[in-house]
C-alpha positions as CSV (number, residue, x, y, z in Angstrom):
1,X,92.8,30.3,5.4
2,X,90.8,29.7,8.6
3,X,92.1,31.5,11.6
4,X,91.1,30.4,15.1
5,X,91.3,32.5,18.2
6,X,91.3,31.1,21.7
7,X,89.3,32.7,24.6
8,X,89.6,31.8,28.3
9,X,86.2,32.2,29.7
10,X,84.7,31.1,33.0
11,X,81.8,28.7,32.9
12,X,78.6,29.5,34.6
13,X,78.3,27.6,37.9
14,X,74.6,26.9,37.9
15,X,74.5,24.2,40.6
16,X,76.7,22.6,43.2
17,X,76.3,19.4,41.1
18,X,78.5,20.8,38.4
19,X,82.1,21.7,39.3
20,X,83.7,24.9,38.0
21,X,85.9,24.5,34.9
22,X,87.2,26.4,32.0
23,X,86.2,26.2,28.4
24,X,87.9,26.7,25.0
25,X,85.8,28.8,22.5
26,X,86.9,28.5,18.9
27,X,86.1,31.5,16.7
28,X,85.9,31.3,13.0
29,X,86.3,33.7,10.2
30,X,83.8,32.0,8.0
31,X,82.8,32.0,4.4
32,X,79.6,32.8,2.7
33,X,77.2,31.7,0.0
34,X,74.7,33.8,-1.9
35,X,72.0,31.7,-3.4
36,X,70.6,33.7,-6.3
37,X,67.6,31.5,-7.1
38,X,64.3,32.4,-5.4
39,X,62.9,30.2,-2.7
40,X,59.4,29.0,-3.1
41,X,56.5,29.2,-0.8
42,X,54.8,25.7,-0.5
43,X,51.9,26.3,1.8
44,X,49.9,24.9,3.4
45,X,47.5,27.3,1.6
46,X,45.3,29.6,3.6
47,X,45.7,31.6,6.8
48,X,44.5,35.1,7.6
49,X,43.2,37.2,4.7
50,X,42.2,40.7,5.4
51,X,41.1,42.9,2.5
52,X,40.3,43.0,-1.2
53,X,40.5,45.6,-4.0
54,X,39.8,45.0,-7.7
55,X,41.0,47.1,-10.6
56,X,38.1,49.2,-11.8
57,X,36.7,47.8,-15.0
58,X,38.9,44.7,-14.7
59,X,37.4,42.6,-11.8
60,X,39.5,39.6,-12.8
61,X,42.5,41.6,-11.4
62,X,42.3,41.5,-7.6
63,X,44.6,42.5,-4.8
64,X,44.6,40.9,-1.4
65,X,45.8,42.4,1.9
66,X,47.0,40.2,4.7
67,X,47.8,40.4,8.4
68,X,51.5,40.1,7.9
69,X,52.4,43.0,5.7
70,X,52.2,41.2,2.4
71,X,50.0,42.1,-0.6
72,X,49.0,39.3,-3.0
73,X,47.7,39.6,-6.5
74,X,45.3,37.5,-8.7
75,X,44.7,37.8,-12.4
76,X,42.0,35.0,-12.5
77,X,39.2,36.3,-10.3
78,X,40.9,35.0,-7.1
79,X,41.4,31.4,-8.3
80,X,45.2,31.7,-7.8
81,X,47.4,34.2,-6.0
82,X,51.0,35.3,-6.0
83,X,53.0,37.4,-3.6
84,X,53.3,40.9,-4.9
85,X,55.0,43.1,-2.3
86,X,55.9,43.4,1.4
87,X,55.0,46.7,2.9
88,X,56.7,46.4,6.2
89,X,59.7,44.1,7.0
90,X,58.4,43.4,10.5
91,X,55.7,41.3,8.9
92,X,53.2,42.2,11.6
93,X,51.4,44.9,9.7
94,X,47.6,44.4,9.2
95,X,46.8,45.6,5.7
96,X,43.2,46.5,6.4
97,X,42.5,48.7,3.4
98,X,43.4,48.6,-0.3
99,X,42.1,51.1,-2.8
100,X,42.9,51.1,-6.6
101,X,42.6,54.7,-8.0
102,X,39.5,55.0,-10.1
103,X,41.2,57.4,-12.4
104,X,44.6,55.6,-12.7
105,X,44.7,51.8,-12.0
106,X,48.5,51.9,-11.7
107,X,48.1,53.9,-8.5
108,X,47.2,51.9,-5.4
109,X,46.9,52.9,-1.8
110,X,47.3,50.5,1.1
111,X,46.8,51.3,4.7
112,X,47.5,49.4,7.9
113,X,48.2,49.1,11.6
114,X,50.1,46.9,13.9
115,X,48.6,45.1,16.9
116,X,49.6,46.6,20.2
117,X,51.5,49.5,18.4
118,X,49.1,52.4,18.1
119,X,51.9,54.7,16.8
120,X,53.3,52.3,14.2
121,X,51.2,52.0,11.0
122,X,50.7,54.1,8.0
123,X,49.7,54.7,4.4
124,X,51.7,53.4,1.4
125,X,51.2,54.3,-2.3
126,X,52.3,52.5,-5.5
127,X,52.5,54.1,-8.9
128,X,53.3,50.9,-10.9
129,X,50.5,48.5,-10.1
130,X,51.8,47.4,-6.7
131,X,55.4,46.4,-7.6
132,X,57.0,49.2,-5.7
133,X,55.6,51.1,-2.7
134,X,56.5,54.3,-0.8
135,X,55.3,55.3,2.6
136,X,53.3,58.5,2.7
137,X,55.3,60.7,5.1
138,X,52.4,62.8,6.2
139,X,50.7,59.8,7.8
140,X,53.7,57.8,8.8
141,X,53.4,56.2,12.2
142,X,49.6,56.6,12.2
143,X,47.5,53.5,12.7
144,X,45.1,53.7,9.8
145,X,42.1,51.5,10.2
146,X,39.8,52.9,7.4
147,X,40.4,54.5,4.0
148,X,38.1,55.7,1.3
149,X,38.2,57.5,-2.1
150,X,35.4,59.9,-3.0
151,X,33.3,58.3,-5.8
152,X,32.6,61.6,-7.4
153,X,36.1,63.0,-7.3
154,X,39.0,60.5,-7.2
155,X,41.5,63.2,-6.2
156,X,39.8,63.3,-2.8
157,X,40.8,60.7,-0.2
158,X,40.0,60.1,3.4
159,X,41.9,58.2,6.1
160,X,40.5,57.1,9.5
161,X,43.2,56.8,12.2
162,X,43.4,56.5,16.0
163,X,43.6,60.4,16.0
164,X,40.7,61.2,13.7
165,X,39.7,61.7,10.1
166,X,42.3,63.0,7.6
167,X,41.5,64.3,4.1
168,X,43.6,64.8,0.9
169,X,42.2,66.9,-2.0
170,X,45.2,66.3,-4.3
171,X,45.4,62.5,-4.6
172,X,47.4,62.0,-1.5
173,X,50.1,64.6,-1.9
174,X,49.0,66.5,1.2
175,X,46.8,65.6,4.2
176,X,44.9,67.6,6.7
177,X,43.1,66.5,9.9
178,X,39.5,67.5,9.4
179,X,38.0,66.2,12.6
180,X,38.5,68.2,15.8
181,X,42.1,67.9,17.0
182,X,42.3,65.9,20.3
183,X,38.7,65.0,20.1
184,X,37.6,62.6,22.8
185,X,34.8,61.4,20.5
186,X,36.0,61.3,16.9
187,X,39.0,59.1,17.2
188,X,39.6,55.4,16.5
189,X,37.8,55.9,13.2
190,X,37.2,52.3,12.1
191,X,34.9,52.9,9.1
192,X,34.4,55.6,6.5
193,X,31.9,56.2,3.7
194,X,31.7,59.1,1.3
195,X,28.5,60.3,-0.4
196,X,28.5,59.2,-4.0
197,X,27.6,62.6,-5.3
198,X,29.0,65.1,-2.8
199,X,32.5,64.5,-1.4
200,X,31.9,67.0,1.5
201,X,29.4,64.5,3.0
202,X,31.3,61.9,5.0
203,X,30.2,59.3,7.5
204,X,32.7,58.1,10.1
205,X,32.3,55.1,12.4
206,X,34.3,55.3,15.6
207,X,34.8,53.0,18.6
208,X,31.9,55.0,20.1
209,X,29.1,55.6,17.7
210,X,28.9,57.1,14.2
211,X,29.5,60.7,13.1
212,X,28.8,62.8,10.0
213,X,30.0,66.0,8.3
214,X,28.2,67.8,5.5
215,X,30.8,70.5,5.0
216,X,34.0,68.7,4.5
217,X,34.8,68.4,8.2
218,X,34.2,71.9,9.4
219,X,31.3,70.6,11.5
220,X,30.5,67.2,12.8
221,X,27.2,65.7,14.0
222,X,26.8,62.6,16.2
223,X,24.2,60.5,14.2
224,X,23.4,58.1,17.1
225,X,19.6,58.2,17.0
226,X,18.4,54.6,17.1
227,X,21.9,53.2,17.6
228,X,22.6,51.4,20.9
229,X,25.0,53.5,23.0
230,X,28.7,52.7,22.9
231,X,28.5,50.8,19.6
232,X,31.8,50.1,17.8
233,X,31.0,50.9,14.2
234,X,32.8,48.5,11.9
235,X,31.4,49.3,8.4
236,X,29.3,51.9,6.7
237,X,27.9,51.7,3.1
238,X,25.8,54.2,1.2
239,X,23.3,53.1,-1.6
240,X,24.9,54.7,-4.7
241,X,21.4,55.3,-6.3
242,X,19.6,56.4,-3.1
243,X,22.3,58.1,-1.0
244,X,19.9,58.8,1.8
245,X,19.9,55.0,2.4
246,X,22.7,54.2,4.8
247,X,23.6,50.8,6.4
248,X,26.1,50.5,9.3
249,X,27.3,47.5,11.2
250,X,28.4,47.6,14.8
251,X,29.2,45.3,17.7
252,X,25.5,45.7,18.7
253,X,24.2,44.6,15.3
254,X,23.2,46.0,11.9
255,X,21.4,49.3,11.4
256,X,19.7,51.0,8.5
257,X,18.7,54.7,7.9
258,X,16.5,56.0,5.1
259,X,17.0,59.6,5.9
260,X,20.8,60.1,5.6
261,X,21.6,59.1,9.2
262,X,19.1,61.2,11.0
263,X,17.5,58.1,12.4
264,X,18.6,54.5,12.3
265,X,16.6,51.4,13.1
266,X,18.1,48.1,14.0
267,X,17.6,45.3,11.5
268,X,16.1,42.2,13.1
269,X,17.5,39.4,11.0
270,X,20.8,38.3,12.3
271,X,20.5,36.5,15.6
272,X,22.7,37.3,18.6
273,X,23.2,41.1,19.1
274,X,26.7,40.4,20.3
275,X,27.8,39.1,16.9
276,X,30.3,41.4,15.3
277,X,29.6,42.4,11.7
278,X,33.0,43.4,10.4
279,X,32.0,44.3,6.8
280,X,28.9,45.1,4.8
281,X,29.0,44.8,1.0
282,X,26.2,45.8,-1.4
283,X,25.7,43.9,-4.6
284,X,26.8,46.5,-7.3
285,X,24.0,45.4,-9.6
286,X,21.1,44.8,-7.2
287,X,21.2,47.1,-4.3
288,X,18.6,45.2,-2.4
289,X,21.2,42.5,-1.9
290,X,23.6,43.2,1.0
291,X,26.2,40.7,2.4
292,X,27.1,40.9,6.1
293,X,30.4,39.4,7.0
294,X,30.5,38.6,10.7
295,X,32.7,36.9,13.3
296,X,30.2,34.0,13.1
297,X,29.7,33.5,9.4
298,X,28.3,35.2,6.3
299,X,24.7,36.5,6.2
300,X,22.8,37.9,3.2
301,X,19.6,39.9,2.6
302,X,17.8,40.1,-0.7
303,X,15.2,42.6,0.4
304,X,17.1,45.6,1.6
305,X,17.6,44.3,5.1
306,X,14.2,43.1,6.1
307,X,15.4,39.5,6.2
308,X,18.8,38.0,6.6
309,X,19.8,34.4,5.9
310,X,22.9,32.6,7.1
311,X,25.0,31.5,4.1
312,X,28.0,29.8,5.9
313,X,28.7,27.9,9.1
314,X,29.3,30.0,12.2
315,X,33.0,29.1,12.4
316,X,34.0,31.4,9.6
317,X,35.4,34.8,10.6
318,X,34.9,37.3,7.8
319,X,37.0,40.4,7.3
320,X,36.0,41.5,3.8
321,X,33.7,40.6,0.9
322,X,34.1,41.2,-2.8
323,X,31.2,40.9,-5.3
324,X,32.1,40.9,-9.0
325,X,30.3,43.7,-10.7
326,X,30.3,41.8,-14.0
327,X,29.1,38.6,-12.4
328,X,27.4,39.2,-9.0
329,X,27.2,35.4,-8.4
330,X,31.0,35.4,-8.1
331,X,31.6,36.3,-4.4
332,X,34.9,36.2,-2.5
333,X,35.4,36.3,1.3
334,X,38.6,37.2,3.1
335,X,38.6,35.3,6.3
336,X,40.6,34.5,9.4
337,X,42.4,31.1,9.3
338,X,40.8,29.8,6.1
339,X,42.1,32.5,3.8
340,X,40.1,33.3,0.7
341,X,36.8,31.5,0.0
342,X,34.9,31.7,-3.3
343,X,31.3,31.3,-4.3
344,X,29.9,31.1,-7.9
345,X,26.3,30.9,-6.8
346,X,25.9,34.2,-4.9
347,X,27.0,32.8,-1.6
348,X,24.9,29.6,-1.5
349,X,28.1,27.5,-1.4
350,X,31.8,28.4,-0.9
351,X,35.0,26.6,-1.5
352,X,38.6,27.5,-0.5
353,X,40.5,29.5,-3.1
354,X,44.1,29.8,-1.7
355,X,46.4,28.5,-4.3
356,X,49.6,30.5,-4.0
357,X,48.5,32.2,-0.8
358,X,49.8,31.0,2.6
359,X,49.6,33.1,5.7
360,X,50.0,30.1,8.1
361,X,52.1,30.3,11.2
362,X,54.0,27.0,11.4
363,X,55.4,26.1,14.8
364,X,56.3,22.5,14.1
365,X,57.9,21.0,11.0
366,X,58.8,17.4,10.3
367,X,60.3,15.5,7.4
368,X,59.5,11.7,7.3
369,X,62.8,9.9,7.8
370,X,61.8,7.2,5.3
371,X,60.3,9.4,2.6
372,X,61.7,12.9,2.3
373,X,58.8,14.0,0.1
374,X,56.4,13.5,3.0
375,X,56.2,16.6,5.1
376,X,54.2,17.5,8.3
377,X,53.5,21.0,9.4
378,X,51.9,22.0,12.7
379,X,50.0,25.3,12.8
380,X,48.9,27.6,15.6
381,X,46.0,30.2,15.8
382,X,43.9,28.4,13.2
383,X,41.4,26.4,15.3
384,X,39.4,24.0,13.2
385,X,41.2,25.2,10.0
386,X,44.6,24.2,11.4
387,X,46.1,21.3,13.3
388,X,48.6,19.3,11.2
389,X,49.0,19.5,7.4
390,X,50.7,16.7,5.5
391,X,52.1,16.6,2.0
392,X,53.1,13.4,0.2
393,X,54.8,15.3,-2.8
394,X,57.3,17.6,-1.2
395,X,54.8,20.4,-0.5
396,X,53.1,20.6,-4.0
397,X,49.8,19.8,-2.2
398,X,48.7,19.4,1.4
399,X,46.0,17.6,3.3
400,X,44.7,18.7,6.7
401,X,44.7,16.1,9.5
402,X,42.7,17.8,12.3
403,X,40.4,15.0,13.5
404,X,41.0,14.4,17.2
405,X,42.8,17.7,17.9
406,X,39.6,19.7,18.3
407,X,41.2,23.0,17.3
408,X,44.4,22.6,19.4
409,X,47.5,24.5,18.4
410,X,50.5,22.2,17.4
411,X,53.9,23.2,18.8
412,X,55.9,20.1,18.3
413,X,56.1,17.1,15.9
414,X,58.4,14.1,16.2
415,X,58.6,10.6,14.6
416,X,59.5,7.3,16.1
417,X,62.2,5.1,14.7
418,X,61.3,1.9,12.8
419,X,61.4,-1.0,15.2
420,X,60.3,-4.7,15.6
421,X,57.9,-6.3,17.9
422,X,59.0,-9.4,19.9
423,X,57.6,-11.7,17.3
424,X,59.8,-10.0,14.6
425,X,57.0,-8.1,12.9
426,X,57.8,-4.5,11.9
427,X,56.3,-1.7,13.9
428,X,55.7,1.3,11.6
429,X,56.9,4.7,12.6
430,X,54.4,6.9,14.4
431,X,54.0,10.7,14.2
432,X,53.5,12.3,17.6
433,X,52.2,15.9,18.1
434,X,52.7,18.2,21.1
435,X,49.8,20.6,21.3
436,X,48.4,23.4,23.4
437,X,46.6,20.7,25.5
438,X,48.4,17.4,25.6
439,X,50.2,14.9,23.4
440,X,48.6,13.0,20.5
441,X,49.7,10.1,18.2
442,X,48.6,9.9,14.6
443,X,46.4,6.9,13.8
444,X,46.9,6.3,10.0
445,X,43.9,6.2,7.7
446,X,42.3,2.8,7.0
447,X,39.7,1.6,4.5
448,X,37.0,2.3,7.1
449,X,38.2,5.5,8.8
450,X,40.3,8.6,8.0
451,X,43.5,9.4,9.8
452,X,43.0,10.8,13.3
453,X,44.9,11.9,16.4
454,X,44.6,9.8,19.5
455,X,45.5,11.2,23.0
456,X,48.6,10.0,24.8
457,X,48.2,11.9,28.0
458,X,48.2,9.5,31.0
459,X,50.7,10.6,33.7
460,X,51.3,7.6,36.0
461,X,54.0,8.5,38.5
462,X,55.1,6.6,41.6
463,X,55.4,8.3,45.0
464,X,57.0,7.6,48.3
465,X,54.5,6.8,51.1
466,X,55.6,6.6,54.8
467,X,54.0,4.0,57.0
468,X,54.5,2.2,60.3
469,X,54.6,-1.6,60.5
470,X,55.0,-4.0,63.4
471,X,57.6,-6.7,63.1
472,X,58.4,-9.1,66.0
473,X,56.5,-6.8,68.3
474,X,58.4,-3.7,67.3
475,X,57.0,-0.7,65.3
476,X,59.2,0.1,62.3
477,X,58.9,3.2,60.2
478,X,59.2,2.3,56.5
479,X,58.8,4.0,53.1
480,X,57.3,2.4,50.1
481,X,57.0,3.3,46.5
482,X,53.4,3.3,45.5
483,X,51.5,4.3,42.4
484,X,50.4,8.0,42.5
485,X,46.9,9.0,41.3
486,X,46.7,9.0,37.5
487,X,46.7,12.5,36.0
488,X,45.6,13.5,32.5
489,X,48.0,15.8,30.8
490,X,46.2,19.0,29.8
491,X,49.1,21.4,29.6
492,X,51.0,22.9,26.6
493,X,53.7,20.7,25.1
494,X,56.5,22.8,23.7
495,X,59.0,20.1,22.5
496,X,59.1,16.3,21.8
497,X,61.7,13.7,20.9
498,X,60.3,10.2,20.3
499,X,63.2,9.0,18.1
500,X,64.4,6.4,20.6
501,X,62.9,3.8,22.9
502,X,62.3,6.3,25.6
503,X,60.2,9.3,24.6
504,X,60.9,12.8,26.0
505,X,58.4,15.7,26.2
506,X,58.7,19.2,27.6
507,X,55.4,20.4,29.0
508,X,54.2,23.1,31.3
509,X,53.7,20.3,33.8
510,X,57.4,19.5,33.6
511,X,59.7,17.1,31.7
512,X,58.1,13.8,31.0
513,X,59.4,10.5,29.7
514,X,57.6,7.4,28.4
515,X,58.9,3.8,28.2
516,X,55.8,2.4,26.5
517,X,55.4,4.5,23.4
518,X,53.3,7.2,25.1
519,X,50.8,4.9,26.8
520,X,51.9,6.4,30.1
521,X,54.3,9.2,31.1
522,X,56.4,9.8,34.2
523,X,58.1,12.9,35.5
524,X,57.3,16.5,36.5
525,X,59.1,19.7,37.4
526,X,62.9,19.6,37.0
527,X,65.0,22.0,39.0
528,X,62.2,24.4,39.6
529,X,59.4,25.9,37.5
530,X,60.0,27.0,34.0
531,X,59.2,25.8,30.5
532,X,61.9,24.0,28.5
533,X,61.7,25.2,24.9
534,X,63.7,22.4,23.3
535,X,64.6,18.7,24.0
536,X,67.0,16.3,22.4
537,X,67.8,12.6,22.9
538,X,71.0,10.6,22.1
539,X,70.8,7.0,23.4
540,X,70.4,7.3,27.2
541,X,71.5,10.9,27.2
542,X,68.8,13.6,27.3
543,X,69.1,17.4,27.2
544,X,66.4,20.0,27.7
545,X,66.9,23.8,27.3
546,X,65.2,26.8,28.7
547,X,66.3,30.4,28.3
548,X,68.4,30.4,31.5
549,X,70.1,27.0,31.2
550,X,70.3,23.4,30.1
551,X,69.6,20.3,32.1
552,X,71.2,16.9,31.3
553,X,70.2,13.3,32.0
554,X,72.6,10.4,31.5
555,X,70.0,7.7,32.5
556,X,67.1,8.3,30.1
557,X,65.4,10.9,32.3
558,X,65.5,9.2,35.7
559,X,67.7,12.0,37.1
560,X,68.6,15.4,35.9
561,X,71.4,17.9,36.6
562,X,72.3,21.4,35.4
563,X,74.9,21.5,32.7
564,X,77.8,24.0,32.7
565,X,77.3,26.5,29.9
566,X,79.3,29.6,28.9
567,X,78.8,32.6,31.2
568,X,77.9,35.0,28.4
569,X,74.8,33.2,27.3
570,X,71.7,35.2,28.3
571,X,69.0,33.3,26.3
572,X,69.0,29.7,25.1
573,X,66.5,28.8,22.4
574,X,67.2,25.2,21.3
575,X,69.3,22.1,21.8
576,X,70.4,19.4,19.4
577,X,72.4,16.2,19.5
578,X,74.4,15.4,16.3
579,X,74.8,11.8,15.4
580,X,78.3,11.7,16.9
581,X,77.0,12.8,20.3
582,X,78.1,16.4,20.0
583,X,75.6,18.7,21.7
584,X,74.7,22.0,20.0
585,X,73.0,25.0,21.4
586,X,71.2,27.9,19.6
587,X,71.2,31.0,21.8
588,X,70.8,34.7,21.7
589,X,74.5,35.0,21.3
590,X,74.8,32.5,18.4
591,X,75.7,28.9,18.0
592,X,77.7,26.8,20.4
593,X,78.7,23.2,20.7
594,X,80.4,20.8,23.1
595,X,82.1,17.4,22.5
596,X,82.2,16.5,26.2
597,X,78.8,17.4,27.6
598,X,79.7,20.8,28.7
599,X,83.2,20.6,30.0
600,X,84.4,22.7,27.0
601,X,82.5,24.7,24.5
602,X,83.2,25.9,21.0
603,X,81.6,29.0,19.6
604,X,80.9,29.8,15.9
605,X,81.9,33.4,16.6
606,X,81.5,35.1,13.3
607,X,78.2,33.6,12.2
608,X,76.6,36.8,10.8
609,X,73.4,36.5,12.8
610,X,72.7,36.1,16.5
611,X,69.5,34.8,18.1
612,X,69.9,31.3,16.7
613,X,66.3,30.1,17.2
614,X,66.4,26.6,15.6
615,X,69.0,23.9,14.8
616,X,68.7,20.7,12.9
617,X,71.0,18.1,11.3
618,X,71.3,17.5,7.6
619,X,72.4,13.8,7.2
620,X,73.0,14.2,3.4
621,X,75.7,16.9,3.9
622,X,76.7,16.2,7.5
623,X,76.1,19.8,8.3
624,X,74.2,21.6,11.1
625,X,71.5,23.9,9.8
626,X,70.8,27.1,11.8
627,X,68.2,29.9,11.4
628,X,66.9,32.9,13.2
629,X,63.3,34.4,13.3
630,X,64.8,37.8,12.7
631,X,66.8,36.8,9.6
632,X,66.1,35.7,6.1
633,X,69.3,33.6,6.0
634,X,69.9,29.9,6.8
635,X,73.4,28.8,7.7
636,X,74.9,25.3,7.1
637,X,77.8,24.7,9.4
638,X,80.4,22.0,8.7
639,X,81.2,20.6,12.2
640,X,84.6,19.2,11.1
641,X,86.1,22.3,9.4
642,X,83.9,24.8,11.2
643,X,83.2,26.5,7.9
644,X,79.8,27.6,6.9
645,X,77.7,28.7,3.9
646,X,74.5,30.6,3.8
647,X,71.3,30.7,1.8
648,X,69.2,33.8,1.4
649,X,65.5,32.7,1.5
650,X,63.6,36.0,1.2
651,X,61.6,35.1,4.3
652,X,62.2,35.3,8.0
653,X,62.8,31.7,9.1
654,X,61.5,30.1,12.2
655,X,62.4,26.4,11.7
656,X,64.8,24.7,9.3
657,X,65.0,21.0,8.1
658,X,66.7,18.9,5.4
659,X,64.6,16.9,3.0
660,X,66.2,14.6,0.4
661,X,69.1,16.9,-0.4
662,X,67.1,20.1,-0.3
663,X,66.5,22.5,2.6
664,X,62.9,23.3,3.7
665,X,61.9,25.8,6.3
666,X,59.0,27.2,8.2
667,X,58.8,30.9,7.7
668,X,57.6,33.1,10.5
669,X,54.2,34.0,8.9
670,X,54.2,32.6,5.3
671,X,54.0,28.8,5.8
672,X,56.6,26.3,4.5
673,X,59.3,27.4,2.0
674,X,61.8,25.3,0.0
675,X,65.2,25.8,-1.5
676,X,65.2,26.0,-5.3
677,X,66.5,22.9,-7.0
678,X,68.9,25.1,-9.1
679,X,70.6,26.4,-5.9
680,X,74.2,25.3,-5.5
681,X,76.4,26.1,-2.5
682,X,79.7,27.8,-3.3
683,X,81.9,28.0,-0.2
684,X,84.7,30.7,-0.1
685,X,86.9,30.6,2.9
686,X,88.9,33.6,4.2
């Protein structure tokens, strides 16, 4: 049976506008559901791809490292991918290096680091082809930014870390620091290369020039002749047939040495010395061909570096390049934002090759109210490769709609209700996006033009102006409402609700409302500065939540007041109106709701997670859906019985929605995911 406990708790008194009162919090010993079927990743395909490694002798079998801790695998030369393993549950690990053991293809090493956490990375090893992984204790906590295996002896490995160069002579069982301990020069080792014939000869590129040892690390020499001082060395390659020929790339350009690093000369082929060349890759069949992956596109030389030619547009940021040794025309690029790109003509043309791989960060998710198979996903950090993606088939395929957004991040999506014009004609629903710079409405595609986003950013407020007028010989001080100067909204839009006749938007400029479908907006700062993270509309009632409180309007945004909320709440994340007018809050302390606009509150006390980051309403089941960015569970709460069931997704979840009887969600780093069709909810009450 369900047991309820009653708590007497003082309400927070945030404002003299709200009188003190008491609230009743209902606690529930809830039930649970374990959905055994696996949730599916839908895309949109692409995102940040970081590193490649192919199985020696089997170039069709390729591994892919990402910026969110996942390793993917392909068996068809990179045409399709599937998720293989997650190295770190925080999903913020940058898997910068993958190496498949040349003597045992079942053994794979993966190294990585975490942004802004210099002491939280490491090295992992798999002995079963990447299915299971173990952290290497000797290097645990080290940020490993480069890794190499000696070509002449696969037992010898090298790891470049923030502290220096480490070496293992027994296939990774033991590790020793071979660069000077505490060195102020040989640290932040971003690139490594090992002589193809002698494993004691090692080149190390640091954040401050390149270094070399010829005796296994006993002595090191700064090989800086010809290199511009203070160059961050990203990549080093050695010609396997002529090991005295060495290429290196740095923030100051590309360099070549023909005397084993004694002297470098700068290659004059790639324009702009400030361009960062993150990776150099030599064609394994023709060593005169070298690819240079830069932060502004791919370049290629066919004459050993005398001349370079741009192969892609400058908006491609390249992290790694793979050239198929059995078919050198087959080239893969791992890029920021656009994922994997493939060429079958040696880099002349590239196409996206991301089927099965999604590293998108989705901050806005919308299900079309008239067609649950049509989905919209808004991305961030993707510039021209992002914007809004839409699917007409439940996520099976996606189309990008970026025109008009000009690379803006998308933080909010909302859809207008179907309505009629004065002449009785139907007004179709409109999709509206809140971005990093303003509000945009989607103009559907026509026979003459593709779909595009049109700005809706005019702020037209009124203001009070004092003046003096003379009436009957007397001067009278009066105040008039006049039009304020028109302002163009350029600020970030964090939340939108355009589902009623009055639209509501939360921006860094303030809370704004529109009575003319976004043609003009009115409003501004409400009860002091601070961004409202979430908004909700129910008729003329409006609510907006920020971490420290909730404001309420009963007159469609003309006036606002602080709402009374439970005193224990220390961080509010989202707000939602259910169809019956019940107001729900997702907060650091869990899920709360009120039937009387804050006079009394009920608390779903025993919901297993806290930090409820998103709430939505499932009209098919009549349940409230809740999720947390720190949890892989989604909870469906019955507002009548206060019972709940849960779904295990296998992904940390940022947003949750209902779509035609199925649950879809935006994962934190892996795009959109969907509930399996075979999943059934079994509720067991205690």
